[in-house]
C-alpha positions as CSV (number, residue, x, y, z in Angstrom):
1,M,2.4,47.9,-17.9
2,K,5.4,45.7,-17.1
3,K,4.4,45.6,-13.4
4,K,0.9,44.5,-14.3
5,L,2.2,41.8,-16.7
6,C,4.7,40.5,-14.1
7,T,1.9,40.4,-11.5
8,L,-0.4,38.5,-13.9
9,L,2.3,36.0,-14.7
10,A,3.2,35.5,-11.0
11,C,-0.5,34.8,-10.3
12,A,-0.8,32.4,-13.2
13,L,2.3,30.5,-12.0
14,A,1.1,30.4,-8.4
15,T,-2.2,29.0,-9.6
16,A,-0.6,26.4,-11.7
17,L,1.7,25.3,-8.9
18,L,-1.3,25.0,-6.4
19,L,-3.3,23.0,-8.9
20,G,-0.4,20.7,-9.6
21,M,0.2,20.1,-5.9
22,A,-3.5,19.3,-5.4
23,A,-3.5,16.8,-8.2
24,C,-0.4,15.0,-6.9
25,G,-1.7,15.0,-3.3
26,N,-4.4,12.4,-3.9
27,A,-2.2,9.4,-4.5
28,G,-1.5,7.1,-1.6
29,R,1.5,8.3,0.3
30,T,4.3,6.1,1.6
31,N,6.9,8.7,2.5
32,N,6.7,8.4,6.3
33,V,5.9,4.7,6.6
34,R,7.7,2.6,9.2
35,V,8.6,-0.7,7.5
36,L,9.4,-3.6,9.8
37,G,10.7,-7.0,8.7
38,G,9.8,-9.5,11.3
39,K,11.3,-12.9,12.0
40,S,10.5,-15.8,9.8
41,T,11.3,-19.5,9.4
42,K,9.6,-19.5,6.0
43,F,11.0,-16.5,4.2
44,N,14.4,-14.8,4.1
45,A,14.8,-11.0,4.6
46,A,15.1,-10.4,0.9
47,E,11.8,-12.2,0.2
48,I,10.0,-10.2,2.9
49,E,11.5,-6.9,1.6
50,A,10.4,-7.8,-2.0
51,A,6.9,-8.4,-0.7
52,Q,7.0,-5.1,1.2
53,D,8.2,-3.2,-1.9
54,C,5.3,-4.7,-3.9
55,V,2.8,-3.4,-1.3
56,L,4.5,0.1,-1.2
57,K,4.0,0.3,-5.0
58,K,0.4,-0.8,-4.8
59,F,-0.5,1.6,-2.0
60,K,0.1,4.5,-4.3
61,D,-3.3,3.6,-5.9
62,F,-5.0,4.2,-2.5
63,E,-6.0,7.9,-3.1
64,G,-6.2,10.1,0.0
65,C,-4.4,7.6,2.2
66,D,-1.2,7.7,4.2
67,L,0.5,4.4,5.0
68,E,1.9,4.6,8.5
69,K,3.2,1.1,9.2
70,L,3.9,-2.0,7.2
71,W,5.2,-5.2,8.8
72,Y,5.4,-9.0,8.6
73,D,4.2,-11.2,11.5
74,E,4.6,-14.9,10.8
75,E,2.1,-16.1,13.3
76,S,-0.6,-13.8,12.0
77,S,0.4,-14.4,8.4
78,D,0.0,-18.2,8.9
79,V,-3.5,-17.8,10.3
80,H,-4.6,-15.6,7.4
81,I,-3.0,-17.9,4.9
82,E,-5.1,-20.8,6.0
83,S,-8.3,-18.8,5.6
84,Y,-7.1,-17.4,2.2
85,L,-6.4,-21.0,0.9
86,S,-9.6,-22.5,2.2
87,T,-12.2,-19.8,1.6
88,G,-10.5,-16.9,-0.2
89,R,-9.1,-16.5,-3.7
90,G,-6.4,-19.0,-2.8
91,S,-9.1,-21.7,-2.9
92,E,-9.6,-20.9,-6.6
93,N,-6.2,-19.9,-8.0
94,G,-4.2,-23.1,-7.0
95,V,-1.3,-21.2,-5.4
96,N,0.9,-23.3,-3.0
97,K,1.1,-22.3,0.6
98,E,4.8,-21.6,0.4
99,N,4.1,-19.0,-2.2
100,V,1.8,-16.9,-0.1
101,I,2.8,-14.2,2.3
102,I,0.5,-11.8,4.2
103,L,1.7,-8.5,5.4
104,L,-0.1,-6.1,7.8
105,S,-0.4,-2.4,7.7
106,N,-1.9,0.7,9.4
107,F,-3.0,3.7,7.3
108,R,-4.9,6.9,7.7
109,V,-7.5,8.2,5.3
110,D,-7.8,12.0,4.8
111,S,-11.1,14.0,4.7
112,T,-11.7,13.0,1.1
113,G,-12.2,9.4,1.9
114,G,-10.5,8.5,-1.4
115,G,-11.0,5.0,-2.8
116,G,-14.2,4.4,-0.9
117,F,-12.6,4.4,2.6
118,N,-14.3,6.2,5.5
119,P,-13.1,9.8,5.6
120,N,-10.9,10.9,8.5
121,S,-10.4,7.3,9.7
122,T,-7.6,4.9,10.5
123,Y,-7.4,1.3,9.3
124,T,-5.3,-1.0,11.5
125,D,-4.0,-4.5,10.9
126,W,-5.1,-4.3,7.2
127,N,-4.0,-7.4,5.3
128,W,-2.0,-7.5,2.1
129,I,-2.1,-11.0,0.5
130,L,0.8,-11.5,-1.9
131,I,1.4,-14.5,-4.1
132,R,4.1,-15.7,-6.5
133,D,4.4,-18.5,-9.0
134,D,7.3,-20.2,-7.3
135,K,10.2,-19.6,-4.9
136,S,12.1,-17.5,-7.4
137,G,9.1,-15.7,-8.7
138,A,8.2,-12.0,-8.1
139,W,5.5,-11.2,-5.5
140,R,2.3,-9.6,-6.7
141,V,-0.6,-8.3,-4.6
142,D,-3.5,-10.7,-5.0
143,D,-5.9,-9.2,-2.5
144,W,-6.2,-6.9,0.6
145,G,-8.6,-6.0,3.4
146,Y,-9.8,-7.5,6.6
C-alpha cells in the first residue's frame, strides 16, 4: 500500500513539474542573448544600457521567442529615427529627436509561432524604438518591427 501511494505521489509531482515547466517555457527568453553597446556621439553607455534593459524586459512578452542578439548602431538608428519622426508614431507624439533611440535585434521563433510570428523562423535586424520624455527620463518601448 505504501509503495503504491509513493508511486502515485511521485507521478503526481512529476506531472506538476512538467506542466509548470511548459507554462513557463512560452515567455520570451533572454538568457543567452549577446548584448552589444556600440559607439555613440549622442548617448553615453549608461543611456544605451538603460534602453537595452528596457527591451530585455519587453521581450519577455514575446511568447515562444529566443532573443539572440541586441545591439545599438548609431548610423542605422539615425536612419530609422528620421522615418519614425516623419511617418511613424513619432510624427504624432511630439517626441524630440534627441529622446529617441533605436536598437536592433535578432531572435528565433520556436515551433509554436507565439505572438503571431512565423513558426521556426529567425527575425534579423528587428527594430526597437524607444522614447523618453527628456534627457533624464526613463526609456520606454514605443514601437517595434521592420
